[in-house]
N, C-alpha and C positions, 0 to 999 in steps of 0.2 A: 582239326583246329581251324583250317581255312573255311570250312563249311559253317562253323559256329560264328566266326568273325563276319562272314558274309550275311548270315542270318541276322546277326546283331545290327549291322548297318542298315539292312532293309527295314528292320523294326523301328529304328530311331528316325528314319527318313520317310516313313510311310505317310500317305496322304491323310489318313485318319488322325495320326499324331499331330501333323501340322494344322489340320482343321480344329482339333480340340485346343491346341495352343493359342491360335488366333481367336477362337471363339471366346475363351476365358479372358483374353486381353481386351477384346472389344466390349464384352459384357462389363468388365470392371471399369473401363473408360466411360461407357454410357452411364453406369451407376453413379460415378463421381460427378458427372456434369448435370445430373438431374436437378440439384438445387439451383445451379446457374440458369438452366433453361426455365425452371419454374419461376424464378425471380423475374426474368425477362417477360414471360407470358403474363404473370400477375400484374406487372406494371402497365399493361395495356387493357386490363379488365375494367369495365364500368362498375359503379357501386353496387348495382343489383346483382351482378355476377360474383362480386366479392362477398356479398351477404348470403349467397345461395347455399343451401345445405341439401345433400352432401356437396362439398366443394368439388369443382371440376378442374382437371389438370389443364385443359385447353380453354381458349377464349372464343366466345361465339361472336360477339360484336366488339372488335378491338377499337380502342379510342386513345387519343393522345391527351386527354384531359388531365390525367395524372401528372404528365410532364408539364402541361401548360399551367397547372396550379402551383408549380414550384416557385416561379418568380413572385407570385402574390404572397406565398407563405414566407418568402425570404425578404419581402419589402418592408416588413415592420420590425426588423431587427434593430437592436440598440446600437450596434456597430455596423457600418456598411459591409456588404458581402465581400467587396474587394479586399477588405482587411483580413477576413477569414481565409480567403484564397491565398493572399500573400503569406500569412502565417503557415498555412499548410505546405506551400511550395518551399518556403524557407526551411522549415523543419525537415521536410522530406529529403530535399537535396543536400542540405547541410549535414544532417545526421547520417545519411547514406555515405557521403564523402568521408566523414570522420571515422565511421565504422570500418570502411574498407581500408583506409590508410593505417589506422591503429592495429587492425587485425593482421594486415600484411607485415607490418613492422614486428609485431610480436611473434608471428609465425617464422619470419626470417631469423629472428634472434634465437628462437628455440632450435632451429635447424643448424645454425652455425656455431653457437656457443656450446662448448663442451664443459659441462659442470656436473659435479657428482650428484647434485640435487635436481638436475633437470628432469629426470624421470619422475620425481615427486611432483614437480611443478605441472608436468603434463598430466599426471594422474588427477591433480586438483582440477585442471581444466575439464577433464572428462567427467568428473563427478559434478562439476558446476552445471553441466548440461541437464542434470536431473531436476533442477529447481526451476519453477515457473515464476511469473511476475507476481502472482498472489502471495506466494511464500516470502518473497523479498520485499513486499510493499512496505511493511513497518520499518525494517532496517534502512531501506532506501530513504524513507521520509525523514527518519532521524538524522541520517547523514546529510541530506539536502538542507534540513533545517539548521544544522550546525554550520554548514558552509555559507548560509545566508543567501541562497539563490532561489528561495521559494518565490513564486510569481514572477519569474524571469524566464527568458528563452533557455538559459543554462539548465533549467529543470527538465527541459525536453532533451537537451543534447548530451549532457554528461552521464546520466545513469546507464543508458544503453551501451556506452563505450566499454563498460566492464563485462559485457557478454562474451562468452567463449566459443559460440558456435562458429563464428568466422575464423577464429584462430585455429580451431580444429580442422575445418575444411581446407583452409589454405596451407596449413602445415602438412597435412596428408598429401596434398597435391604436389607441393614442393619436393617432398622426399621421394615421391614416386616418379616424377616427371622431369626434374631438373638434375642432370648428372653432377655428382659431387666433383668429378674431375674438372668440369668447366669452371666451377667456383675456385678450385685450387689453382687452375691455370691463370685466372684473373688475379688472384692474390699474389702469385709469383711474379706476374707482370707489373706489380706495384699498385693495383687498384685497391682503394680503400673500401670500407664497408658501405659507405653511402653510394659510391659509384657502382659497386656490385649490385646493390639493391635496386637502384633506379634504372641502370642500363642493361642489366642481365636478368635479374630475378623478376622484376615487374613485367617486362615484355613476355617472358616465358610462362608467367603465371596468369596470363590473360583469361583463360577459361575459368579458373578458380575465382579470380577477382570479379568477373562478370556474374558468376553464380552467386557469390555473396552480395553483390550489388542488387541482384533481384530480390533475395531474401530480406536484405536490409531495407530496401525501398518499400517492400510490402508492409513490413512492420512499422516503418516511419510514416507511411501514408495513412495507416489506420490509427495512428497515435491520437488519443484523446487528451483532454485537459487533465483529468485525474485530480487527486487531492492536493496537488502542488501549484495549480494555476487557478487564480480567482478573478483576475482582471478580464473583462470581456474582450478587451482589445488584444489579448494574447492567446485567445482560444483558437482552435483549429476547426476545419470543416466537419470532421466526424462528430465533434461535440455539439456544434450548433445544429447539424442535421438531425441528430438524435432528439434534441429538444423540440425541433420543429414538427417532426412527424410522430411524436409520442402523445397523440391526442385521441386515441381510441381507434376503433375499427374503421371509422369513416375515412381515415387518412391512410389506411393500409396500402391502398394503391399508390399514393404519393410516396409512402415509405419504401415500397419496392422500386419506384422510379429513382429515388435517392440512392438505393443500393446499386442499381444498374449503373448510374452515373459515376458513383464512387469507385466501382471496380474496373472502369475502363482503363485508367492509367496503369494499374498492376498488370492487366492483361497485355497491354501494349509493351510494357517492360519485359514480360515473359516472351513475347513473340520475337523481341530483339535478341534476347540472350539464350533462347532455348537450346541451340546447338552446343553452346559452352556449358550449359547445365548438364546435358547428357554426358559430355566428355569428362567433366569434373566428377560426377557421380560414379562414373565407371572406373575412376582411378583413386578416389578418396579412401576407399577401404582396403587398398592393397597392402598398406603397411600400418603397423601399430606403433 
C-alpha cells in the first residue's frame, strides 16, 4: 500500500506532468492574446501593407500615421469630440456604480431573507443568464418606450440594471466567504440591515465587488447608442468611432488604431482588479 501511494505521488509531481500542465496553460494564453497583438500590430501598418496579399502578421515599416489621422477624422463631427467623451465617461462610471450597488443589495437580500420562494427566485436568476442582449432587444425597447425614456441617458442606465450576472457572482461569494455567525452576532448586537450591509458585508465582499466592477465597466465602456438613442449629443464614443472608420479598407489601419485606443481603459481596469478576480472566481462556484 505504501509503495502504491509513493508511486502515485511521484507520478503526479513528475517534471513531465508539470511541463505539460504549464505548456497547455501558456499555449492557451498565447492563443487568446493573438487578436490583441494583431490589432496593435495592424494599427502601425502603412496602407500598402494593409492591402498586401497574402496578409502578414508582422509589420515591416511601422508608422504612426493611423493614429495621426484620428484627430482629422474626428474634427468634422457634428458634435464636439469632448461631448462624446463626456457621454462615454458618464455612462461607464454611472452605470458601473449603479450595477455594483443594485447587485450587491439584491445578493445581500437573497442571502439574509428566508422565504419559501427564495429558491425559485434564485433559479430564475440562473436561467436569466442564458439570455443575451439580442434576445431581449424587442422586449426592452417596448418597456423603454412605455416608460418614455427613449433618447435620454436613462435608456443607457436602466436596462442593464436588470441583469443577473452580478447578483449571481456576489451572492455566491457572500455565501462562501462571509460567516453566517458574524451576521447573527451583529444582529444580536442591535445592528440593522443597512448597517450590516455597509459596515460588514461590503468590506468583506470587496473581491466580488471589484470583480463585478471590472465586468460591468467593460460592458458599459463598449455600450453603443442602439435603437433607443437618436440625438447626436447623447451618443457615446463606440458609436461615433464605428461611423468614422466604416469607410472601407483604406481606413482599416485607423480602425485598428481606434480599437487599440478604446481597449486601453478596460485593460487598465483589469490590471487594477486582477487579484480580486482570481479570488472571486476561486470561491464563486463552491455553493449553489
